[in-house]
PAZAPA-4460 file (N, C-alpha, C; in steps of 0.05 Angstrom, whole numbers, plus 32768, in hexadecimal, padded with zeros to 4 digits):
% residues 222
    n_x    n_y    n_z   ca_x   ca_y   ca_z    c_x    c_y    c_z   seq   type   mol
   8044   7E96   7E98   803D   7EAE   7E8D   8021   7EB9   7E90     1      M     A
   800F   7EA4   7E8F   7FF3   7EAA   7E93   7FEF   7EB5   7EAE     2      G     A
   7FFA   7EA8   7EC4   7FF6   7EB1   7EDE   8002   7ECF   7EE1     3      D     A
   8019   7ED3   7ED6   8025   7EED   7ED8   8013   7F04   7ECB     4      D     A
   8007   7EFC   7EB6   7FF4   7F10   7EA8   7FDB   7F13   7EBB     5      L     A
   7FD2   7EFF   7EC7   7FB8   7F00   7ED8   7FC1   7F11   7EEF     6      H     A
   7FD9   7F10   7EFA   7FE0   7F21   7F12   7FE2   7F3C   7F09     7      V     A
   7FEF   7F43   7EF2   7FF1   7F5E   7EE6   7FD5   7F69   7EE2     8      A     A
   7FC3   7F5A   7ED6   7FA8   7F66   7ED6   7F9A   7F6E   7EEC     9      K     A
   7F9E   7F5D   7F02   7F92   7F61   7F1C   7F9E   7F7D   7F28    10      L     A
   7FB8   7F7E   7F27   7FC5   7F96   7F30   7FBB   7FAF   7F22    11      L     A
   7FB8   7FAC   7F0A   7FAD   7FC5   7EF8   7F91   7FCB   7F02    12      S     A
   7F80   7FB6   7F08   7F66   7FBA   7F10   7F66   7FC9   7F2C    13      S     A
   7F77   7FBF   7F3E   7F7B   7FCC   7F58   7F83   7FEA   7F54    14      R     A
   7F95   7FF0   7F45   7F9A   800B   7F40   7F85   801C   7F36    15      L     A
   7F75   8013   7F22   7F60   8021   7F19   7F4C   8026   7F2E    16      C     A
   7F45   8012   7F3E   7F32   8012   7F55   7F3A   8028   7F68    17      H     A
   7F53   802A   7F70   7F5A   803B   7F84   7F5E   805A   7F79    18      D     A
   7F61   805C   7F5F   7F62   8079   7F55   7F4A   8083   7F49    19      L     A
   7F35   8071   7F44   7F1E   807D   7F38   7F10   808F   7F4B    20      V     A
   7F14   808D   7F66   7F06   809E   7F77   7F0F   80BA   7F77    21      G     A
   7F2A   80BE   7F7D   7F34   80DA   7F7D   7F33   80E7   7F60    22      P     A
   7F37   80D7   7F4B   7F35   80E3   7F31   7F17   80ED   7F2A    23      V     A
   7F06   80DA   7F30   7EE9   80E0   7F2E   7EE1   80F9   7F3D    24      G     A
   7EED   80FD   7F55   7EE7   8116   7F63   7EF1   812F   7F57    25      A     A
   7F0A   812B   7F4A   7F13   8142   7F3B   7EFF   814A   7F24    26      V     A
   7EF6   8138   7F16   7EE1   813D   7F02   7EC8   814A   7F0E    27      N     A
   7EC1   8140   7F24   7EA7   814B   7F30   7EAC   816A   7F39    28      S     A
   7EC3   816D   7F44   7ECB   8189   7F4C   7ECC   819C   7F33    29      G     A
   7ED8   8191   7F1E   7ED4   81A1   7F05   7EBC   81A8   7EF9    30      L     A
   7EAA   8193   7EFE   7E8F   8199   7EF4   7E80   81AD   7F07    31      E     A
   7E85   81AC   7F1F   7E7B   81BF   7F33   7E84   81DD   7F2B    32      L     A
   7E9F   81DD   7F25   7EAA   81F8   7F1D   7E9D   8202   7F04    33      L     A
   7E97   81F0   7EF2   7E8A   81F7   7ED8   7E6F   8202   7EDE    34      G     A
   7E60   81F5   7EED   7E46   81FD   7EF5   7E47   8217   7F03    35      E     A
   7E5A   821C   7F15   7E5E   8237   7F23   7E63   824C   7F12    36      G     A
   7E74   824A   7EFD   7E7B   8260   7EEB   7E63   8265   7EDB    37      F     A
   7E51   8252   7ED4   7E3A   8258   7EC2   7E25   8267   7ED1    38      D     A
   7E22   825D   7EEA   7E0B   8268   7EFA   7E14   827F   7F0F    39      Q     A
   7E2D   8285   7F10   7E36   8297   7F25   7E32   828F   7F41    40      G     A
   7E39   8275   7F45   7E35   8269   7F60   7E4B   826F   7F71    41      S     A
   7E46   826D   7F8A   7E5A   8272   7FA0   7E69   825A   7FA6    42      D     A
   7E63   8243   7F99   7E6E   8228   7F9F   7E8C   8225   7F93    43      E     A
   7E95   823A   7F83   7EAD   8233   7F77   7EC5   822E   7F89    44      D     A
   7EC6   823A   7FA0   7EDB   8233   7FB5   7EDA   8217   7FBC    45      G     A
   7EC3   820D   7FC1   7EBE   81F1   7FCC   7EC7   81DE   7FB5    46      R     A
   7EBE   81E4   7F9D   7EC5   81D3   7F87   7EE3   81D2   7F82    47      A     A
   7EF0   81EA   7F82   7F0E   81EB   7F7E   7F1C   81DB   7F93    48      L     A
   7F13   81DD   7FAD   7F1E   81CF   7FC1   7F1E   81B1   7FBE    49      A     A
   7F06   81A6   7FB2   7F01   818D   7FAE   7F15   8184   7F97    50      L     A
   7F1A   8193   7F83   7F2C   818B   7F6B   7F47   818A   7F77    51      V     A
   7F4F   819E   7F87   7F6E   819D   7F91   7F72   8187   7FA3    52      I     A
   7F60   8180   7FB7   7F63   816A   7FC6   7F63   8150   7FB6    53      R     A
   7F4F   814C   7FA6   7F4F   8131   7F97   7F67   812E   7F85    54      S     A
   7F70   8144   7F78   7F87   8141   7F66   7FA0   813A   7F79    55      A     A
   7FA3   8145   7F91   7FB9   8142   7FA1   7FB8   8123   7FAC    56      D     A
   7F9F   811A   7FB2   7F9D   80FE   7FBB   7FA5   80E7   7FA4    57      E     A
   7F9C   80EF   7F8D   7FA4   80DE   7F76   7FBF   80DD   7F71    58      A     A
   7FCD   80F3   7F72   7FE9   80F6   7F6F   7FF8   80E6   7F84    59      Q     A
   7FF0   80E7   7F9E   7FFD   80DA   7FB4   7FF8   80B9   7FB0    60      R     A
   7FE2   80B1   7FA9   7FDC   8095   7FA3   7FEC   808B   7F8B    61      R     A
   7FEF   809B   7F76   7FFF   8092   7F61   801C   808E   7F69    62      L     A
   8027   80A2   7F7A   8041   809F   7F82   8048   8085   7F93    63      A     A
   8034   8080   7FA5   8035   806B   7FB6   8033   804F   7FA5    64      F     A
   801F   804C   7F95   801C   8035   7F82   8033   802F   7F72    65      F     A
   803E   8045   7F67   8057   8043   7F54   806E   8036   7F64    66      R     A
   8072   803D   7F7D   8087   8030   7F8B   807D   8014   7F98    67      A     A
   8065   8010   7F9D   805B   7FF7   7FA7   8058   7FE1   7F93    68      A     A
   8052   7FE9   7F7C   804C   7FD4   7F65   8061   7FD5   7F50    69      F     A
   806C   7FF0   7F4A   807D   7FF1   7F32   8099   7FF7   7F3A    70      G     A
   80A6   800A   7F29   80C1   8010   7F2A   80C5   802C   7F38    71      F     A
   80B3   8034   7F48   80B4   804F   7F53   80C8   8052   7F6B    72      G     A
   80D1   803B   7F76   80E5   803D   7F8C   8101   8033   7F84    73      A     A
   8117   8040   7F87   812F   8037   7F81   8137   8039   7F63    74      G     A
   8136   804F   7F56   813B   804F   7F38   8158   8046   7F34    75      A     A
   816A   8048   7F47   8185   803F   7F42   818D   8026   7F50    76      K     A
   8176   8018   7F57   8179   7FFD   7F65   8178   7FFD   7F81    77      G     A
   8176   8012   7F8E   8174   8014   7FAC   8160   8029   7FB4    78      Q     A
   8153   8025   7FCA   8141   8038   7FD5   8145   803D   7FF5    79      A     A
   8137   804C   7FFF   813B   8051   801C   811F   8050   8029    80      T     A
   811F   8048   8044   8107   8044   8051   80FA   8060   8058    81      L     A
   810B   8074   8059   8100   808E   805F   80EE   8099   8045    82      D     A
   80F8   8092   802E   80E9   809A   8016   80CF   808A   8015    83      E     A
   80D1   8070   801D   80B9   8060   801F   80A5   806D   8034    84      A     A
   80B0   8077   804B   809F   8082   805F   8091   8099   8053    85      G     A
   809C   80AB   8042   8093   80C4   8037   807A   80BB   8025    86      S     A
   807F   80A7   8017   8069   809E   8005   8050   8092   8014    87      L     A
   8055   8084   8027   8040   807A   8039   8031   8090   8048    88      A     A
   803F   80A4   8053   8034   80BA   805E   8022   80CB   804B    89      A     A
   8029   80CD   8034   801B   80D9   801F   8001   80CA   8018    90      G     A
   8004   80AF   801A   7FED   809E   8012   7FD8   809F   8025    91      F     A
   7FDE   80A1   8042   7FC9   80A2   8056   7FC1   80BC   8059    92      V     A
   7FC9   80D0   804E   7FC4   80EC   8055   7FA5   80F1   8057    93      E     A
   7F96   80E8   8044   7F79   80EE   8043   7F69   80D5   804D    94      Y     A
   7F74   80C4   805E   7F66   80AC   8067   7F62   80B2   8086    95      S     A
   7F56   809E   8092   7F53   809E   80AE   7F68   808F   80BD    96      K     A
   7F7E   808D   80B2   7F96   807E   80BC   7FA9   8092   80C5    97      I     A
   7FB6   808D   80DE   7FCD   809A   80E8   7FE5   8087   80E3    98      T     A
   7FFB   8092   80D9   8011   8081   80D2   8028   8088   80E5    99      L     A
   8036   8076   80F2   804B   8078   8102   8063   806A   80F5   100      D     A
   8076   8079   80E9   808C   8070   80D9   80A6   807A   80E3   101      W     A
   80B7   8068   80EE   80D0   8071   80F8   80E4   807C   80E2   102      P     A
   80EF   8092   80E5   8101   809E   80D3   811E   8099   80DB   103      S     A
   812F   809C   80C4   814D   809A   80C9   8157   807F   80C9   104      G     A
   814A   806B   80BE   8157   8050   80BC   816C   8051   80A9   105      Y     A
   8186   8048   80B2   819A   804A   80A2   819E   8038   808B   106      P     A
   81AA   8042   8076   81B1   8032   805F   8199   802D   804B   107      G     A
   81A0   802A   8032   818B   8023   8020   8183   8007   801F   108      P     A
   816E   8000   8012   8162   7FE6   800F   815B   7FE2   7FF1   109      V     A
   8157   7FC9   7FEC   8151   7FC1   7FD1   8131   7FCD   7FC9   110      K     A
   812B   7FD6   7FB3   8111   7FDF   7FAD   80FC   7FC9   7FB5   111      P     A
   8100   7FB2   7FB0   80EB   7F9B   7FB8   80E5   7F9C   7FD6   112      D     A
   80F8   7FA2   7FE8   80F0   7FA6   8002   80DE   7FBD   8007   113      V     A
   80E1   7FD4   7FFA   80CE   7FE8   7FFA   80B2   7FE0   7FF1   114      V     A
   80B0   7FD1   7FDB   8097   7FC8   7FCE   8088   7FB6   7FE4   115      K     A
   8096   7FA4   7FF1   808A   7F93   8004   8080   7FA3   801B   116      V     A
   8091   7FB5   8025   808A   7FC7   803C   806F   7FD6   8037   117      L     A
   806E   7FE3   8020   805A   7FF6   8019   803F   7FE4   8016   118      L     A
   8042   7FCC   800C   802A   7FBC   800A   801F   7FB0   8025   119      N     A
   8033   7FAB   8037   802C   7FA6   8052   801D   7FBE   805E   120      M     A
   8025   7FD6   805B   8018   7FEC   8063   7FFB   7FED   805B   121      V     A
   7FF9   7FE7   803F   7FDE   7FE7   8032   7FCC   7FD2   803F   122      L     A
   7FD9   7FBA   8045   7FC9   7FA6   8053   7FC0   7FAF   806E   123      M     A
   7FD2   7FBC   807C   7FCC   7FC6   8097   7FB4   7FDB   8097   124      A     A
   7FB7   7FEB   8083   7FA0   8001   807F   7F86   7FF4   807C   125      M     A
   7F86   7FDF   806A   7F6C   7FD1   8065   7F62   7FC0   807B   126      E     A
   7F73   7FBC   808D   7F6A   7FAD   80A6   7F5D   7FC1   80BB   127      S     A
   7F5B   7FDA   80B4   7F4F   7FEE   80C5   7F38   7FFC   80B8   128      L     A
   7F20   7FEE   80B6   7F0A   7FF8   80A6   7EFF   8014   80B0   129      P     A
   7F03   8017   80CB   7EF9   8030   80D8   7F10   8042   80DF   130      R     A
   7F28   803E   80D3   7F3D   8050   80D9   7F4F   8045   80F0   131      G     A
   7F66   8051   80F8   7F76   804B   810B   7F93   8050   810A   132      G     A
   7FA4   8041   8115   7FC2   8047   8115   7FD0   8030   8104   133      D     A
   7FE3   8038   80F3   7FF4   8026   80E9   8010   802C   80F1   134      V     A
   801D   801A   80FF   8037   801E   810A   804C   800C   80FB   135      G     A
   8062   8018   80F4   8077   8008   80E5   8092   800A   80F6   136      V     A
   809E   7FF3   80F8   80B7   7FEE   8107   80CC   7FE2   80F6   137      T     A
   80E5   7FE9   80FB   80FD   7FDB   80EE   8110   7FD2   8102   138      F     A
   811C   7FBC   80FD   8130   7FB1   8110   8146   7FA3   8102   139      G     A
   815E   7FA7   810C   8175   7F98   8101   8179   7F7E   8112   140      D     A
   8171   7F68   8105   8171   7F4F   8112   8189   7F3D   8107   141      L     A
   818E   7F29   8115   81A4   7F17   810D   819F   7F0A   80F0   142      D     A
   8185   7F06   80EB   817D   7EFB   80D1   817D   7F10   80BB   143      E     A
   8179   7F2B   80C1   817A   7F3D   80AE   8168   7F56   80B8   144      G     A
   815C   7F65   80A5   8149   7F78   80AC   812E   7F70   80B1   145      L     A
   8123   7F77   80CA   8109   7F6F   80D1   80F7   7F88   80CD   146      G     A
   80DF   7F83   80C3   80CB   7F99   80C0   80B1   7F8F   80CB   147      I     A
   80A6   7F9F   80DB   808B   7F98   80E5   8079   7FB1   80E0   148      G     A
   805E   7FA9   80DA   804B   7FBE   80D4   8032   7FB2   80E3   149      V     A
   8027   7FC5   80F7   8012   7FC0   8106   7FF8   7FD2   8103   150      T     A
   7FE2   7FC5   8102   7FC8   7FD5   80FD   7FB8   7FD2   8116   151      A     A
   7FB5   7FEA   8123   7FA6   7FEC   813D   7F8F   7FFF   813A   152      S     A
   7F77   7FF6   8142   7F60   8007   813F   7F47   7FF6   8146   153      G     A
   7F32   8005   8146   7F16   7FF8   814B   7F0F   7FE5   8133   154      E     A
   7F07   7FCD   813C   7F00   7FB9   8126   7F17   7FB0   8116   155      T     A
   7F2D   7FB2   8120   7F46   7FAA   810E   7F43   7F8C   8107   156      A     A
   7F43   7F87   80EC   7F41   7F6A   80E5   7F4F   7F68   80CA   157      V     A
   7F5C   7F4F   80C7   7F69   7F48   80AD   7F55   7F3A   809B   158      L     A
   7F4E   7F45   8086   7F3A   7F37   8076   7F42   7F1D   806D   159      R     A
   7F30   7F0B   8069   7F35   7EEE   8062   7F42   7EEE   8048   160      D     A
   7F3A   7EFF   8035   7F44   7EFF   8019   7F63   7F07   8019   161      D     A
   7F6A   7F19   802A   7F86   7F1E   802C   7F96   7F07   8038   162      L     A
   7F8C   7EFA   804D   7F99   7EE1   8058   7F9D   7ECD   8041   163      R     A
   7F88   7ECB   8032   7F8B   7EB5   801C   7FA0   7EBE   8009   164      E     A
   7FA0   7ED8   8001   7FB4   7EE0   7FEC   7FD0   7EDD   7FF8   165      A     A
   7FD6   7EE3   8012   7FF1   7EDE   801D   7FF8   7EC3   801C   166      L     A
   7FE4   7EB0   8021   7FEA   7E95   8023   7FF1   7E8C   8004   167      A     A
   7FE3   7E97   7FF2   7FE9   7E90   7FD4   8004   7E97   7FCD   168      E     A
   800C   7EAE   7FD6   8028   7EB7   7FD2   803E   7EA7   7FDE   169      G     A
   8037   7E97   7FF3   804B   7E85   7FFC   8051   7E6D   7FEE   170      E     A
   803F   7E66   7FDA   8042   7E4D   7FCC   8059   7E50   7FB9   171      K     A
   8063   7E37   7FB0   8078   7E38   7F9D   8072   7E45   7F83   172      D     A
   8085   7E53   7F78   8081   7E60   7F5F   807B   7E4A   7F49   173      V     A
   8067   7E50   7F39   8062   7E3B   7F25   8046   7E2E   7F2F   174      G     A
   803E   7E2F   7F48   8027   7E22   7F50   8011   7E30   7F48   175      G     A
   7FF8   7E23   7F4A   7FDD   7E2D   7F3F   7FD5   7E44   7F51   176      E     A
   7FCE   7E5B   7F47   7FC6   7E73   7F56   7FA9   7E6D   7F5D   177      I     A
   7FA2   7E71   7F77   7F85   7E71   7F80   7F76   7E8A   7F7A   178      G     A
   7F60   7E8E   7F88   7F4E   7EA2   7F86   7F5A   7EBD   7F8D   179      A     A
   7F61   7ECE   7F79   7F6C   7EE8   7F7D   7F5A   7EFD   7F70   180      L     A
   7F59   7F17   7F7B   7F48   7F2B   7F71   7F58   7F44   7F73   181      S     A
   7F4A   7F5A   7F69   7F57   7F72   7F6B   7F59   7F7E   7F86   182      A     A
   7F47   7F72   7F96   7F47   7F7A   7FB5   7F5F   7F6E   7FC5   183      R     A
   7F6B   7F58   7FBC   7F7E   7F4A   7FCC   7F99   7F46   7FBD   184      N     A
   7F99   7F4D   7FA4   7FB2   7F47   7F93   7FCC   7F53   7F9F   185      I     A
   7FCA   7F69   7FAB   7FE2   7F76   7FB8   7FEE   7F65   7FCF   186      H     A
   7FDE   7F54   7FDD   7FE6   7F44   7FF2   7FF7   7F2D   7FE5   187      A     A
   7FEF   7F20   7FCF   7FFB   7F0A   7FC2   8014   7F16   7FB4   188      Y     A
   8014   7F2F   7FA8   802C   7F3A   7F9B   8042   7F41   7FB2   189      F     A
   8039   7F4A   7FC7   804E   7F4F   7FDF   805B   7F38   7FE6   190      A     A
   804B   7F21   7FEB   8056   7F08   7FF4   806B   7EFC   7FDF   191      Q     A
   8062   7EFE   7FC6   8074   7EF5   7FB2   808E   7F04   7FB1   192      C     A
   808B   7F1E   7FB3   80A4   7F2F   7FB4   80B4   7F28   7FCB   193      M     A
   80A9   7F26   7FE3   80B6   7F1E   7FFB   80C7   7F05   7FFA   194      A     A
   80BA   7EF1   7FEE   80C6   7ED7   7FEA   80DE   7EDA   7FD7   195      R     A
   80DB   7EEC   7FC1   80F0   7EEC   7FAC   810A   7EF7   7FBA   196      K     A
   8108   7F07   7FD0   8120   7F12   7FDD   8124   7F05   7FF8   197      I     A
   811C   7EED   7FFC   8123   7EDE   8014   8111   7EE1   802C   198      G     A
   80FA   7EEF   8028   80E9   7EF6   8040   80CF   7EE7   803D   199      G     A
   80BF   7EE9   8053   80A5   7EDE   8055   8093   7EF0   8068   200      L     A
   807E   7EFC   805B   806A   7F0A   806C   805A   7EF9   807E   201      I     A
   805C   7EFE   8097   804C   7EEE   80AA   8037   7F02   80B7   202      E     A
   8024   7EF8   80C0   800D   7F09   80CD   8002   7EFC   80E5   203      H     A
   7FF8   7F0D   80F8   7FED   7F02   8111   7FDC   7F17   811C   204      S     A
   7FCE   7F11   8131   7FBB   7F22   8140   7FC8   7F25   815D   205      E     A
   7FCA   7F3E   8166   7FD3   7F45   8180   7FBF   7F3F   8194   206      G     A
   7FC8   7F43   81AF   7FB5   7F3E   81C5   7F9F   7F52   81C8   207      Q     A
   7FA6   7F6A   81BC   7F92   7F7F   81BD   7F81   7F83   81A2   208      T     A
   7F83   7F6E   8191   7F75   7F6C   8179   7F83   7F79   8162   209      G     A
   7F9B   7F84   8166   7FA8   7F91   814D   7FB3   7F7B   8139   210      D     A
   7FB5   7F86   8123   7FBF   7F72   810E   7FDD   7F78   8109   211      I     A
   7FEA   7F63   8108   8009   7F64   8105   8015   7F57   80EC   212      Q     A
   8024   7F65   80DC   8033   7F59   80C7   8051   7F5A   80CB   213      F     A
   805E   7F48   80C4   807C   7F47   80C9   8089   7F39   80B3   214      A     A
   80A3   7F41   80AF   80B5   7F34   8099   80D0   7F3A   80A1   215      V     A
   80E2   7F27   809B   80FF   7F29   809F   810D   7F25   8084   216      I     A
   811C   7F38   807D   812D   7F37   8062   8149   7F31   806A   217      F     A
   8156   7F21   805E   8172   7F1A   8062   8183   7F31   805A   218      P     A
   819B   7F32   8062   81AE   7F48   8062   81B0   7F4D   8044   219      E     A
   81AE   7F3B   8031   81B5   7F3F   8013   819D   7F51   800A   220      S     A
   8188   7F56   8019   8172   7F67   800E   8179   7F85   8012   221      S     A
   818D   7F8C   8021   8193   7FA7   8028   81A8   7FB3   8014   222      N     A
***
């Protein structure tokens, strides 16, 4: 129970960290609007644009995190990869990331599959500090549903703390949790979710320096 509470606290810290930026920008824009009304400034349009963009960004992030960490995907027990793609596209909208997500994959999947996939996308984005491309692939394999996520771009690198969190998630349930933080808790969470439904997130570096994540879910996950 103590470990579960620790993970929950770190996930909450992660959410607050990622949302404080756009929410704070909304507040700044409102302050600029207030100053403009008081002083007859011509900056009202710029301030209003800042508020609109920041509020939209916060809404997109909330929708993404609700599915990635909570019960936002598959309210009736099933979800689709197209729905996950829409959430991921919204999440990268204001970033330096270009997302390549195939559409039209047949059939629903379990919500936990979507959670793992969205967190893999998040890890891929964080492997591109200067921006780049995140590509997602799906494949019907003999073993089940194969999912690949690739991060391609200048100085693409998988942070050491994410590697460590993925490794921690591979350990048997009940084992002692190592060093986790709000920066890497999602990698641990994703690996635990993947193991729960019969998969294991693996990572590698391609010949061109891109970072690759892959997982196979058995047919029972669909």
